Backbone as CSV, one residue per row, in Angstrom:
resi,resn,N_x,N_y,N_z,CA_x,CA_y,CA_z,C_x,C_y,C_z
1,MET,-4.530,4.777,-10.997,-5.194,4.905,-12.300,-5.160,3.586,-13.075
2,ILE,-4.019,2.865,-13.011,-3.903,1.618,-13.751,-4.886,0.585,-13.226
3,ALA,-5.212,0.645,-11.919,-6.193,-0.281,-11.352,-7.572,-0.023,-11.941
4,LEU,-7.894,1.253,-12.144,-9.188,1.600,-12.740,-9.273,1.098,-14.172
5,VAL,-8.178,1.186,-14.899,-8.133,0.659,-16.265,-8.387,-0.848,-16.253
6,GLY,-7.786,-1.538,-15.292,-7.994,-2.984,-15.186,-9.443,-3.343,-14.905
7,ILE,-10.101,-2.578,-14.026,-11.511,-2.830,-13.726,-12.374,-2.642,-14.969
8,ILE,-12.072,-1.601,-15.735,-12.831,-1.350,-16.966,-12.652,-2.504,-17.947
9,ILE,-11.416,-3.030,-18.032,-11.152,-4.147,-18.939,-11.932,-5.389,-18.509
10,VAL,-11.960,-5.652,-17.197,-12.699,-6.816,-16.693,-14.173,-6.697,-17.040
11,ILE,-14.757,-5.539,-16.763,-16.183,-5.336,-17.046,-16.460,-5.440,-18.542
12,ALA,-15.597,-4.820,-19.349,-15.803,-4.840,-20.801,-15.717,-6.266,-21.350
13,ALA,-14.751,-7.057,-20.828,-14.583,-8.423,-21.311,-15.782,-9.293,-20.940
14,VAL,-16.245,-9.190,-19.702,-17.362,-10.028,-19.252,-18.654,-9.640,-19.954
15,VAL,-18.950,-8.356,-19.949,-20.192,-7.883,-20.577,-20.137,-8.075,-22.087
16,GLY,-18.963,-7.804,-22.685,-18.825,-7.967,-24.135,-19.034,-9.405,-24.567
17,GLY,-18.420,-10.339,-23.845,-18.612,-11.751,-24.177,-20.054,-12.188,-24.002
18,TYR,-20.713,-11.662,-22.979,-22.121,-11.991,-22.728,-23.002,-11.477,-23.867
19,LEU,-22.713,-10.260,-24.319,-23.510,-9.689,-25.410,-23.249,-10.400,-26.734
20,LEU,-22.020,-10.898,-26.937,-21.716,-11.632,-28.166,-22.561,-12.891,-28.290
21,GLU,-22.951,-13.438,-27.145,-23.819,-14.607,-27.142,-25.296,-14.212,-27.081
22,HIS,-25.549,-12.910,-27.386,-26.919,-12.368,-27.435,-27.621,-12.470,-26.078
23,GLY,-26.833,-12.233,-25.004,-27.420,-12.236,-23.670,-28.181,-10.949,-23.398
24,ASN,-29.116,-11.012,-22.482,-29.928,-9.858,-22.103,-29.337,-9.230,-20.842
25,LEU,-28.843,-7.989,-20.951,-28.204,-7.338,-19.818,-29.163,-7.122,-18.649
26,LEU,-30.431,-6.943,-18.956,-31.401,-6.700,-17.886,-31.507,-7.882,-16.938
27,VAL,-31.213,-9.079,-17.449,-31.275,-10.266,-16.599,-30.188,-10.212,-15.522
28,LEU,-29.039,-9.605,-15.864,-27.933,-9.521,-14.916,-28.170,-8.471,-13.833
29,PHE,-29.107,-7.574,-14.068,-29.391,-6.534,-13.080,-30.342,-7.085,-12.035
30,GLN,-29.769,-7.528,-10.929,-30.543,-8.134,-9.839,-30.178,-7.425,-8.534
31,PRO,-30.857,-6.324,-8.214,-30.520,-5.555,-6.997,-30.575,-6.390,-5.725
32,ALA,-31.538,-7.312,-5.658,-31.665,-8.122,-4.445,-30.417,-8.971,-4.214
33,GLU,-29.858,-9.523,-5.288,-28.646,-10.339,-5.161,-27.477,-9.485,-4.680
34,LEU,-27.386,-8.260,-5.216,-26.317,-7.352,-4.796,-26.455,-6.971,-3.330
35,VAL,-27.693,-6.764,-2.896,-27.920,-6.419,-1.491,-27.484,-7.566,-0.580
36,ILE,-27.843,-8.800,-0.960,-27.480,-9.966,-0.146,-25.967,-10.137,-0.085
37,ILE,-25.321,-10.126,-1.251,-23.872,-10.368,-1.296,-23.100,-9.199,-0.704
38,GLY,-23.433,-7.980,-1.159,-22.709,-6.803,-0.675,-22.928,-6.561,0.808
39,GLY,-24.168,-6.666,1.259,-24.456,-6.440,2.675,-23.819,-7.476,3.572
40,ALA,-23.894,-8.735,3.175,-23.278,-9.795,3.975,-21.755,-9.638,4.024
41,SER,-21.150,-9.238,2.893,-19.692,-9.023,2.859,-19.296,-7.893,3.799
42,LEU,-20.061,-6.806,3.753,-19.782,-5.680,4.643,-19.933,-6.101,6.107
43,GLY,-20.932,-6.912,6.380,-21.123,-7.393,7.747,-19.958,-8.227,8.238
44,THR,-19.411,-9.082,7.370,-18.275,-9.909,7.783,-17.049,-9.058,8.106
45,VAL,-16.903,-7.930,7.382,-15.782,-7.028,7.676,-15.904,-6.479,9.088
46,PHE,-17.107,-6.059,9.467,-17.314,-5.500,10.807,-17.212,-6.566,11.888
47,ILE,-17.592,-7.785,11.571,-17.504,-8.866,12.555,-16.044,-9.229,12.839
48,ALA,-15.234,-9.261,11.796,-13.889,-9.828,11.916,-12.811,-8.815,12.273
49,ASN,-13.083,-7.506,12.152,-11.999,-6.528,12.277,-12.361,-5.379,13.209
50,PRO,-11.351,-4.822,13.918,-11.583,-3.618,14.713,-11.752,-2.403,13.806
51,MET,-12.243,-1.312,14.370,-12.533,-0.131,13.567,-11.283,0.445,12.908
52,ARG,-10.137,0.395,13.600,-8.914,0.958,13.005,-8.532,0.209,11.725
53,THR,-8.767,-1.105,11.705,-8.458,-1.882,10.507,-9.439,-1.543,9.384
54,ILE,-10.703,-1.332,9.731,-11.710,-0.983,8.727,-11.389,0.367,8.104
55,LEU,-11.002,1.348,8.932,-10.654,2.673,8.410,-9.406,2.592,7.528
56,ALA,-8.433,1.785,7.957,-7.221,1.613,7.143,-7.542,0.921,5.830
57,LEU,-8.513,0.010,5.855,-8.925,-0.688,4.643,-9.561,0.277,3.643
58,VAL,-10.432,1.153,4.140,-11.070,2.152,3.271,-10.012,3.068,2.655
59,LYS,-9.077,3.506,3.484,-7.998,4.374,2.989,-7.123,3.643,1.977
60,GLY,-6.843,2.369,2.256,-5.994,1.598,1.356,-6.640,1.352,0.005
61,ILE,-7.949,1.076,0.000,-8.652,0.855,-1.267,-8.614,2.118,-2.108
62,GLY,-8.782,3.280,-1.454,-8.676,4.537,-2.197,-7.290,4.726,-2.778
63,GLY,-6.257,4.326,-2.021,-4.888,4.467,-2.510,-4.563,3.540,-3.656
64,ALA,-5.311,2.437,-3.791,-5.053,1.486,-4.875,-5.326,2.095,-6.244
65,PHE,-6.131,3.144,-6.279,-6.478,3.770,-7.555,-5.601,4.984,-7.858
66,ARG,-4.606,5.219,-7.014,-3.644,6.280,-7.275,-2.300,5.662,-7.623
67,GLY,-1.420,6.481,-8.173,-0.098,5.995,-8.538,0.745,5.699,-7.311
68,SER,1.844,5.002,-7.504,2.728,4.653,-6.404,3.343,5.907,-5.787
69,HIS,3.417,5.929,-4.460,4.022,7.071,-3.767,5.541,7.012,-3.823
70,TYR,6.091,5.812,-3.855,7.540,5.652,-3.778,8.137,5.589,-5.182
71,THR,8.223,6.763,-5.782,8.741,6.904,-7.139,10.252,7.153,-7.114
72,LYS,10.820,7.262,-8.285,12.251,7.547,-8.390,12.578,8.904,-7.786
73,ASP,11.717,9.897,-7.994,11.952,11.235,-7.441,11.949,11.202,-5.915
74,VAL,11.044,10.422,-5.327,10.987,10.309,-3.861,12.289,9.722,-3.329
75,TYR,12.795,8.716,-3.984,14.065,8.114,-3.542,15.226,9.087,-3.726
76,MET,15.205,9.853,-4.822,16.265,10.831,-5.040,16.267,11.873,-3.928
77,MET,15.091,12.363,-3.564,14.991,13.355,-2.493,15.401,12.769,-1.152
78,THR,15.075,11.501,-0.933,15.453,10.846,0.324,16.964,10.691,0.430
79,LEU,17.601,10.286,-0.648,19.062,10.157,-0.649,19.726,11.513,-0.441
80,ALA,19.165,12.557,-1.069,19.711,13.903,-0.898,19.566,14.368,0.550
81,MET,18.438,14.035,1.177,18.213,14.406,2.572,19.242,13.740,3.482
82,MET,19.453,12.431,3.290,20.413,11.722,4.125,21.827,12.249,3.914
83,TYR,22.179,12.525,2.675,23.531,13.010,2.381,23.775,14.367,3.041
84,GLU,22.807,15.271,2.928,22.973,16.596,3.520,23.068,16.504,5.042
85,LEU,22.215,15.679,5.646,22.228,15.549,7.105,23.525,14.903,7.584
86,PHE,23.940,13.836,6.933,25.156,13.137,7.361,26.397,14.014,7.142
87,THR,26.441,14.724,6.026,27.596,15.583,5.727,27.691,16.731,6.726
88,THR,26.572,17.367,7.011,26.569,18.488,7.954,26.931,18.021,9.347
89,THR,26.474,16.836,9.733,26.814,16.289,11.048,28.304,16.012,11.155
90,LYS,28.900,15.492,10.086,30.343,15.230,10.085,31.135,16.525,10.262
91,LYS,30.635,17.608,9.649,31.341,18.885,9.731,31.180,19.521,11.111
92,LYS,30.060,19.251,11.751,29.802,19.868,13.053,30.023,18.839,14.157
93,ASP,28.966,18.449,14.853,29.139,17.484,15.931,27.821,16.772,16.194
94,SER,27.834,15.849,17.155,26.635,15.082,17.477,25.542,15.954,18.085
95,ALA,25.935,17.084,18.687,24.925,17.988,19.251,24.033,18.555,18.140
96,PHE,24.623,18.811,16.983,23.832,19.295,15.845,22.825,18.234,15.415
97,LEU,23.268,16.976,15.329,22.373,15.891,14.933,21.258,15.710,15.958
98,GLU,21.594,15.878,17.225,20.577,15.741,18.273,19.492,16.801,18.122
99,ARG,19.891,18.031,17.820,18.903,19.102,17.616,18.039,18.822,16.392
100,GLU,18.641,18.238,15.367,17.896,17.926,14.141,16.802,16.888,14.406
101,VAL,17.154,15.814,15.081,16.198,14.728,15.277,15.201,15.021,16.394
102,ASP,15.555,15.940,17.307,14.629,16.288,18.383,13.480,17.152,17.888
103,ASN,13.739,17.999,16.907,12.696,18.893,16.379,12.847,18.992,14.862
104,PRO,12.573,17.902,14.143,12.853,17.877,12.695,12.049,18.889,11.879
105,LYS,10.845,19.226,12.315,10.007,20.136,11.530,10.510,21.575,11.557
106,GLU,11.394,21.882,12.492,11.967,23.226,12.565,13.484,23.210,12.449
107,ALA,14.051,22.038,12.195,15.503,21.898,12.107,16.018,22.481,10.790
108,PRO,17.258,22.966,10.769,17.817,23.585,9.559,17.854,22.663,8.340
109,VAL,18.151,21.381,8.546,18.292,20.459,7.417,16.997,19.699,7.134
110,LEU,16.484,18.985,8.114,15.326,18.112,7.878,14.076,18.886,7.487
111,SER,13.915,20.086,7.978,12.715,20.867,7.648,12.650,21.212,6.165
112,LYS,13.796,21.142,5.479,13.823,21.464,4.042,13.422,20.273,3.174
113,HIS,13.161,19.133,3.798,12.904,17.916,3.030,11.513,17.356,3.361
114,PRO,10.486,17.833,2.659,9.110,17.360,2.933,8.904,15.889,2.648
115,VAL,9.795,15.273,1.872,9.643,13.849,1.569,9.634,13.020,2.851
116,LEU,10.325,13.496,3.878,10.341,12.794,5.161,9.355,13.425,6.147
117,ILE,9.274,14.744,6.149,8.408,15.450,7.098,6.948,15.052,6.905
118,LYS,6.529,14.830,5.656,5.132,14.514,5.369,4.810,13.027,5.507
119,ASN,5.782,12.245,5.948,5.577,10.821,6.170,5.817,10.538,7.657
120,PRO,4.773,10.663,8.498,4.960,10.630,9.955,5.701,9.398,10.473
121,HIS,5.302,8.216,10.012,5.952,7.023,10.563,7.399,6.933,10.118
122,ALA,7.679,7.254,8.863,9.063,7.239,8.383,9.897,8.279,9.131
123,LEU,9.297,9.430,9.431,9.999,10.472,10.182,10.378,9.974,11.572
124,HIS,9.445,9.332,12.262,9.742,8.803,13.598,10.775,7.680,13.520
125,PHE,10.651,6.832,12.523,11.601,5.737,12.339,13.019,6.286,12.171
126,PHE,13.166,7.277,11.327,14.470,7.860,11.013,15.041,8.614,12.214
127,CYS,14.227,9.495,12.788,14.720,10.359,13.876,14.939,9.578,15.168
128,ASP,14.039,8.667,15.510,14.194,7.907,16.747,15.436,7.024,16.706
129,THR,15.728,6.481,15.531,16.921,5.635,15.410,18.190,6.453,15.594
130,LEU,18.238,7.621,14.925,19.419,8.476,15.072,19.516,9.061,16.482
131,ARG,18.378,9.255,17.131,18.400,9.752,18.516,19.059,8.727,19.434
132,MET,18.781,7.453,19.216,19.419,6.407,20.021,20.919,6.358,19.763
133,HIS,21.299,6.611,18.507,22.723,6.633,18.169,23.421,7.784,18.880
134,VAL,22.763,8.949,18.942,23.357,10.128,19.564,23.529,9.931,21.065
135,THR,22.549,9.292,21.691,22.637,9.094,23.142,23.783,8.180,23.527
136,GLY,24.228,7.353,22.597,25.365,6.475,22.856,24.972,5.204,23.580
137,GLY,25.926,4.285,23.656,25.682,3.035,24.366,24.979,1.975,23.542
138,VAL,24.639,2.286,22.270,23.965,1.323,21.402,24.897,0.982,20.247
139,THR,25.242,-0.270,20.106,26.136,-0.682,19.027,25.383,-0.691,17.692
140,PRO,26.101,-0.583,16.585,25.425,-0.659,15.279,24.620,-1.939,15.095
141,PHE,25.124,-3.044,15.641,24.393,-4.311,15.535,23.051,-4.224,16.254
142,ASP,23.071,-3.692,17.489,21.827,-3.559,18.250,20.878,-2.576,17.579
143,LEU,21.425,-1.507,17.039,20.590,-0.512,16.359,19.928,-1.125,15.128
144,ASP,20.669,-1.938,14.419,20.110,-2.619,13.252,18.987,-3.560,13.659
145,GLN,19.158,-4.251,14.779,18.116,-5.158,15.264,16.862,-4.397,15.665
146,ILE,17.051,-3.233,16.270,15.910,-2.389,16.646,15.146,-1.943,15.407
147,MET,15.876,-1.542,14.366,15.220,-1.112,13.132,14.473,-2.269,12.472
148,GLU,15.080,-3.451,12.501,14.414,-4.625,11.928,13.104,-4.928,12.640
149,ASP,13.135,-4.854,13.967,11.921,-5.123,14.744,10.848,-4.082,14.450
150,ASP,11.247,-2.817,14.368,10.296,-1.734,14.071,9.655,-1.962,12.706
151,MET,10.465,-2.297,11.713,9.955,-2.531,10.362,9.017,-3.730,10.319
152,ALA,9.356,-4.777,11.070,8.509,-5.980,11.079,7.143,-5.672,11.686
153,VAL,7.135,-4.914,12.789,5.870,-4.562,13.436,5.023,-3.680,12.517
154,HIS,5.668,-2.711,11.880,4.935,-1.811,10.988,4.390,-2.569,9.776
155,HIS,5.184,-3.478,9.249,4.761,-4.249,8.079,3.566,-5.132,8.427
156,ALA,3.600,-5.734,9.610,2.469,-6.563,10.046,1.217,-5.717,10.226
157,ASP,1.392,-4.498,10.738,0.242,-3.610,10.950,-0.381,-3.191,9.622
158,THR,0.443,-2.851,8.632,-0.092,-2.431,7.338,-0.692,-3.596,6.556
159,ASN,-0.340,-4.825,6.933,-0.902,-5.990,6.247,-2.267,-6.402,6.794
160,GLU,-2.661,-5.860,7.938,-3.960,-6.217,8.516,-5.125,-5.881,7.582
161,PRO,-5.190,-4.662,7.010,-6.286,-4.380,6.068,-6.269,-5.293,4.847
162,VAL,-5.074,-5.669,4.389,-4.971,-6.565,3.233,-5.565,-7.930,3.571
163,LYS,-5.246,-8.435,4.758,-5.801,-9.725,5.181,-7.322,-9.647,5.297
164,ALA,-7.826,-8.495,5.779,-9.276,-8.321,5.899,-9.933,-8.361,4.519
165,LEU,-9.304,-7.693,3.539,-9.865,-7.680,2.185,-9.772,-9.056,1.537
166,GLN,-8.668,-9.753,1.770,-8.524,-11.111,1.241,-9.583,-12.043,1.829
167,SER,-9.887,-11.856,3.104,-10.918,-12.669,3.752,-12.282,-12.429,3.120
168,VAL,-12.568,-11.152,2.802,-13.826,-10.829,2.130,-13.875,-11.485,0.759
169,GLY,-12.766,-11.396,0.008,-12.724,-11.992,-1.320,-12.933,-13.492,-1.291
170,GLU,-12.316,-14.156,-0.311,-12.469,-15.613,-0.203,-13.902,-16.005,0.139
171,GLY,-14.623,-15.115,0.831,-15.991,-15.433,1.219,-17.035,-15.099,0.179
172,LEU,-16.668,-14.303,-0.833,-17.653,-13.872,-1.827,-18.289,-15.017,-2.614
173,PRO,-17.528,-16.014,-3.103,-18.194,-17.125,-3.798,-19.218,-17.835,-2.911
174,GLY,-18.883,-18.011,-1.626,-19.824,-18.651,-0.716,-21.073,-17.816,-0.510
175,LEU,-20.895,-16.492,-0.391,-22.056,-15.616,-0.240,-22.888,-15.578,-1.521
176,GLY,-22.206,-15.741,-2.669,-22.943,-15.849,-3.931,-23.824,-17.089,-3.953
177,ILE,-23.304,-18.178,-3.384,-24.100,-19.405,-3.297,-25.286,-19.200,-2.361
178,VAL,-25.061,-18.457,-1.256,-26.161,-18.152,-0.341,-27.272,-17.413,-1.074
179,ALA,-26.891,-16.408,-1.876,-27.882,-15.654,-2.635,-28.596,-16.563,-3.635
180,ALA,-27.815,-17.474,-4.261,-28.423,-18.385,-5.229,-29.402,-19.338,-4.553
181,VAL,-29.044,-19.852,-3.374,-29.933,-20.767,-2.656,-31.229,-20.052,-2.271
182,LEU,-31.120,-18.808,-1.823,-32.327,-18.048,-1.494,-33.200,-17.859,-2.740
183,GLY,-32.533,-17.643,-3.885,-33.285,-17.528,-5.131,-34.001,-18.817,-5.497
184,VAL,-33.337,-19.965,-5.243,-33.963,-21.257,-5.510,-35.163,-21.468,-4.582
185,VAL,-35.027,-21.044,-3.333,-36.143,-21.148,-2.394,-37.347,-20.369,-2.900
186,ILE,-37.075,-19.157,-3.387,-38.166,-18.341,-3.935,-38.757,-19.019,-5.171
187,THR,-37.885,-19.603,-5.983,-38.359,-20.280,-7.200,-39.251,-21.470,-6.850
188,MET,-38.868,-22.233,-5.834,-39.674,-23.387,-5.434,-41.066,-22.973,-4.976
189,GLY,-41.152,-21.776,-4.411,-42.447,-21.291,-3.978,-43.321,-20.806,-5.113
190,ALA,-42.723,-20.671,-6.308,-43.480,-20.173,-7.458,-43.642,-21.236,-8.533
191,LEU,-43.494,-22.519,-8.179,-43.559,-23.583,-9.182,-44.915,-23.670,-9.877
192,GLY,-45.965,-23.205,-9.251,-47.272,-23.284,-9.899,-47.536,-22.158,-10.869
193,GLY,-46.593,-21.218,-10.991,-46.784,-20.067,-11.864,-46.417,-20.370,-13.298
194,PRO,-46.496,-19.331,-14.163,-46.143,-19.513,-15.580,-44.656,-19.807,-15.751
195,PRO,-44.280,-20.528,-16.817,-42.872,-20.889,-17.043,-41.954,-19.672,-17.146
196,GLU,-42.461,-18.567,-17.750,-41.619,-17.378,-17.910,-41.185,-16.824,-16.555
197,MET,-42.109,-16.807,-15.596,-41.785,-16.294,-14.270,-40.791,-17.196,-13.564
198,ILE,-40.980,-18.523,-13.703,-40.052,-19.461,-13.066,-38.653,-19.324,-13.670
199,GLY,-38.598,-19.188,-14.991,-37.311,-19.013,-15.668,-36.598,-17.753,-15.196
200,HIS,-37.350,-16.668,-15.002,-36.760,-15.415,-14.539,-36.185,-15.587,-13.137
201,LYS,-36.892,-16.304,-12.273,-36.424,-16.489,-10.901,-35.198,-17.394,-10.855
202,VAL,-35.171,-18.424,-11.721,-33.979,-19.285,-11.781,-32.775,-18.484,-12.261
203,ALA,-32.989,-17.641,-13.261,-31.903,-16.797,-13.774,-31.381,-15.860,-12.692
204,ALA,-32.308,-15.278,-11.927,-31.915,-14.381,-10.842,-31.082,-15.117,-9.801
205,ALA,-31.453,-16.358,-9.514,-30.694,-17.144,-8.541,-29.284,-17.432,-9.047
206,LEU,-29.155,-17.760,-10.320,-27.831,-18.049,-10.890,-26.954,-16.804,-10.947
207,VAL,-27.594,-15.643,-11.106,-26.834,-14.392,-11.126,-26.115,-14.186,-9.795
208,GLY,-26.701,-14.653,-8.697,-26.051,-14.539,-7.400,-24.707,-15.257,-7.374
209,THR,-24.678,-16.468,-7.875,-23.413,-17.208,-7.951,-22.420,-16.505,-8.871
210,PHE,-22.924,-16.037,-10.007,-22.080,-15.324,-10.969,-21.443,-14.092,-10.330
211,LEU,-22.235,-13.292,-9.615,-21.711,-12.067,-9.006,-20.681,-12.378,-7.922
212,GLY,-20.941,-13.403,-7.122,-19.994,-13.754,-6.068,-18.635,-14.132,-6.623
213,ILE,-18.630,-14.947,-7.669,-17.355,-15.374,-8.275,-16.670,-14.215,-8.985
214,LEU,-17.439,-13.405,-9.720,-16.847,-12.276,-10.447,-16.249,-11.259,-9.490
215,LEU,-16.958,-10.918,-8.430,-16.444,-9.940,-7.474,-15.179,-10.447,-6.789
216,CYS,-15.145,-11.755,-6.522,-13.977,-12.336,-5.855,-12.741,-12.283,-6.744
217,TYR,-12.830,-12.885,-7.920,-11.650,-13.045,-8.774,-11.416,-11.879,-9.735
218,GLY,-12.452,-11.065,-9.957,-12.298,-9.956,-10.896,-11.996,-8.626,-10.254
219,PHE,-12.363,-8.455,-8.960,-12.213,-7.140,-8.338,-11.520,-7.206,-6.973
220,VAL,-12.128,-7.892,-6.018,-11.620,-7.849,-4.639,-10.238,-8.506,-4.535
221,GLY,-10.064,-9.678,-5.141,-8.766,-10.354,-5.102,-7.651,-9.518,-5.706
222,PRO,-7.830,-8.984,-6.923,-6.780,-8.138,-7.510,-6.487,-6.872,-6.707
223,ILE,-7.522,-6.261,-6.106,-7.276,-5.060,-5.292,-6.455,-5.425,-4.057
224,ALA,-6.742,-6.582,-3.449,-5.943,-7.034,-2.313,-4.491,-7.271,-2.727
225,ALA,-4.282,-7.829,-3.912,-2.921,-8.028,-4.412,-2.230,-6.687,-4.649
226,ASN,-2.988,-5.700,-5.132,-2.450,-4.351,-5.340,-1.988,-3.753,-4.014
227,LEU,-2.800,-3.901,-2.978,-2.436,-3.362,-1.663,-1.201,-4.067,-1.099
228,THR,-1.083,-5.362,-1.374,0.098,-6.099,-0.918,1.364,-5.540,-1.561
229,LEU,1.298,-5.256,-2.859,2.457,-4.689,-3.559,2.809,-3.310,-3.011
230,ARG,1.801,-2.527,-2.662,2.062,-1.195,-2.105,2.728,-1.293,-0.737
231,ASN,2.324,-2.268,0.050,2.985,-2.480,1.342,4.434,-2.902,1.152
232,GLU,4.693,-3.705,0.129,6.067,-4.114,-0.155,6.902,-2.913,-0.600
233,GLU,6.303,-2.006,-1.377,7.004,-0.791,-1.791,7.386,0.057,-0.576
234,GLU,6.468,0.171,0.378,6.762,0.929,1.590,7.865,0.257,2.396
235,HIS,7.816,-1.061,2.479,8.844,-1.798,3.213,10.214,-1.591,2.571
236,GLN,10.265,-1.561,1.253,11.527,-1.334,0.559,12.067,0.073,0.821
237,TYR,11.152,1.035,0.991,11.579,2.402,1.317,12.250,2.428,2.695
238,TYR,11.681,1.700,3.650,12.284,1.632,4.976,13.625,0.912,4.941
239,GLU,13.761,-0.044,4.042,15.058,-0.711,3.881,16.111,0.290,3.420
240,CYS,15.712,1.205,2.555,16.629,2.248,2.091,17.071,3.131,3.254
241,LEU,16.110,3.587,4.057,16.439,4.413,5.225,17.331,3.643,6.198
242,ARG,16.990,2.394,6.424,17.729,1.582,7.382,19.191,1.428,6.970
243,ASN,19.432,1.133,5.704,20.805,0.916,5.267,21.614,2.200,5.239
244,GLY,20.950,3.326,4.936,21.649,4.607,5.004,22.064,4.936,6.429
245,ILE,21.145,4.747,7.370,21.451,5.003,8.783,22.562,4.077,9.256
246,LEU,22.466,2.808,8.882,23.442,1.811,9.348,24.842,2.158,8.848
247,GLY,24.949,2.582,7.602,26.251,2.975,7.081,26.826,4.167,7.837
248,PHE,25.961,5.128,8.178,26.409,6.331,8.885,26.878,6.004,10.296
249,VAL,26.089,5.205,11.035,26.454,4.920,12.432,27.688,4.027,12.516
250,LYS,27.997,3.310,11.439,29.216,2.496,11.432,30.457,3.323,11.116
251,GLY,30.244,4.607,10.813,31.371,5.492,10.570,31.748,5.674,9.120
252,ALA,30.930,5.189,8.201,31.235,5.343,6.777,31.085,6.805,6.357
253,ALA,31.790,7.186,5.318,31.642,8.536,4.775,30.207,8.721,4.277
254,PRO,29.673,9.949,4.356,28.281,10.176,3.935,27.965,9.650,2.541
255,ILE,28.877,9.831,1.590,28.617,9.378,0.229,28.555,7.850,0.181
256,VAL,29.334,7.182,1.036,29.312,5.719,1.088,28.016,5.234,1.729
257,ALA,27.582,5.908,2.789,26.331,5.539,3.457,25.151,5.700,2.502
258,VAL,25.169,6.780,1.727,24.095,7.016,0.761,24.135,5.982,-0.354
259,GLU,25.326,5.618,-0.780,25.448,4.586,-1.815,24.947,3.241,-1.299
260,GLN,25.214,2.966,-0.037,24.706,1.738,0.576,23.182,1.735,0.571
261,ALA,22.586,2.894,0.826,21.125,3.015,0.781,20.609,2.889,-0.650
262,ARG,21.320,3.486,-1.603,20.883,3.451,-3.004,20.826,2.037,-3.540
263,ARG,21.765,1.194,-3.121,21.816,-0.175,-3.633,20.615,-1.017,-3.196
264,THR,19.890,-0.591,-2.171,18.729,-1.352,-1.701,17.425,-0.898,-2.360
265,ILE,17.502,0.125,-3.201,16.307,0.626,-3.886,15.936,-0.342,-5.016
266,PRO,14.647,-0.657,-5.187,14.244,-1.563,-6.280,14.737,-1.040,-7.636
267,PRO,15.175,-1.928,-8.510,15.801,-1.508,-9.781,14.946,-0.572,-10.640
268,HIS,13.621,-0.753,-10.658,12.804,0.052,-11.559,12.661,1.510,-11.112
269,VAL,13.047,1.825,-9.861,13.007,3.219,-9.398,14.364,3.670,-8.861
270,ARG,15.394,2.851,-9.032,16.713,3.195,-8.504,17.428,4.175,-9.433
271,PRO,17.871,5.331,-8.908,18.650,6.249,-9.754,20.031,5.676,-10.033
272,HIS,20.578,5.974,-11.208,21.926,5.527,-11.540,22.946,6.261,-10.671
273,PHE,24.139,5.694,-10.578,25.176,6.272,-9.720,25.484,7.711,-10.126
274,GLN,25.713,7.937,-11.435,26.046,9.278,-11.897,24.882,10.247,-11.670
275,GLU,23.685,9.752,-11.889,22.491,10.571,-11.677,22.363,10.955,-10.208
276,CYS,22.603,10.012,-9.344,22.525,10.274,-7.907,23.629,11.236,-7.472
277,GLU,24.825,11.027,-7.972,25.950,11.887,-7.605,25.708,13.337,-8.033
278,ALA,25.179,13.511,-9.246,24.883,14.854,-9.732,23.814,15.523,-8.874
279,ASN,22.843,14.750,-8.443,21.772,15.301,-7.613,22.288,15.695,-6.227
280,LEU,23.235,14.935,-5.692,23.785,15.246,-4.377,24.682,16.480,-4.422
281,LYS,25.353,16.685,-5.524,26.244,17.839,-5.653,25.483,19.119,-5.978
282,LYS,24.245,18.979,-6.439,23.473,20.149,-6.852,23.290,21.167,-5.731
283,PRO,22.879,20.774,-4.505,22.702,21.765,-3.444,23.984,22.523,-3.131
284,ALA,25.133,21.828,-3.141,26.404,22.492,-2.858,26.734,23.504,-3.953
285,ALA,26.463,23.133,-5.207,26.729,24.051,-6.317,25.829,25.272,-6.240
286,GLU,24.559,25.049,-5.869,23.624,26.170,-5.758,24.021,27.101,-4.624
287,ALA,24.489,26.492,-3.512,24.928,27.321,-2.376,26.150,28.155,-2.745
288,ALA,27.090,27.543,-3.503,28.282,28.275,-3.914,27.927,29.419,-4.842
289,ALA,26.993,29.179,-5.754,26.560,30.222,-6.683,25.870,31.371,-5.945
290,ALA,25.113,31.045,-4.917,24.421,32.078,-4.145,25.425,32.916,-3.347
């Protein structure tokens, strides 16, 4: 939603300033220039990227206009999930943990936590790592290296659509110049006409340059930056999972492993220690009351 507010502000500022100088809005309406710039930009996307990247780009642009998925509540639920799973495993045995990670959607603990179940890649990241721990023979150091490699590959994959959008943004000023040059060509062919017609064609040509620069720095560039921040938010979420798992496999108490995970949460969405502790004790209190 905040991205939409920003777009409205950009449009209002540009159009408002233009009108303050008594500009004619109809002059800025040049469908041919939009077709040249927009169509050429779309073509470059298809030339430079595979279909999976294009589909991810469309999905990512839609997500830029929604709020962040990794909120404080999501982190609270994630910490509660890890605490319950680690605590129950300590009380039982590794066979219980193996059953949990082998079939998480029907497992007694993980199935109760949609925050992980509804995030397929995070679910595989979490369960596959703990599955390797259960099978044995993998040291915490090696397990940490495996998680780092998985996160790096995933982060690079999610950055592909961002790079594609950045490439489009960088090319927009050049495509605006292409539209302007075509407009000048048309203008040169009409030099024998009335001055009003020539002036209109020159204005149309300049609008091409204007649109290319505005789309680049006013819309496409900021949206690409928005997607980059969202990828960083997702990466930070995986850091939380990674540190919680690492604390558990090293033999730390569940509350210590969860605290280790909590410390890696970005400050603006990190729950306070007392807040987190109260949330972790809530399920036990509810179970006792029942």
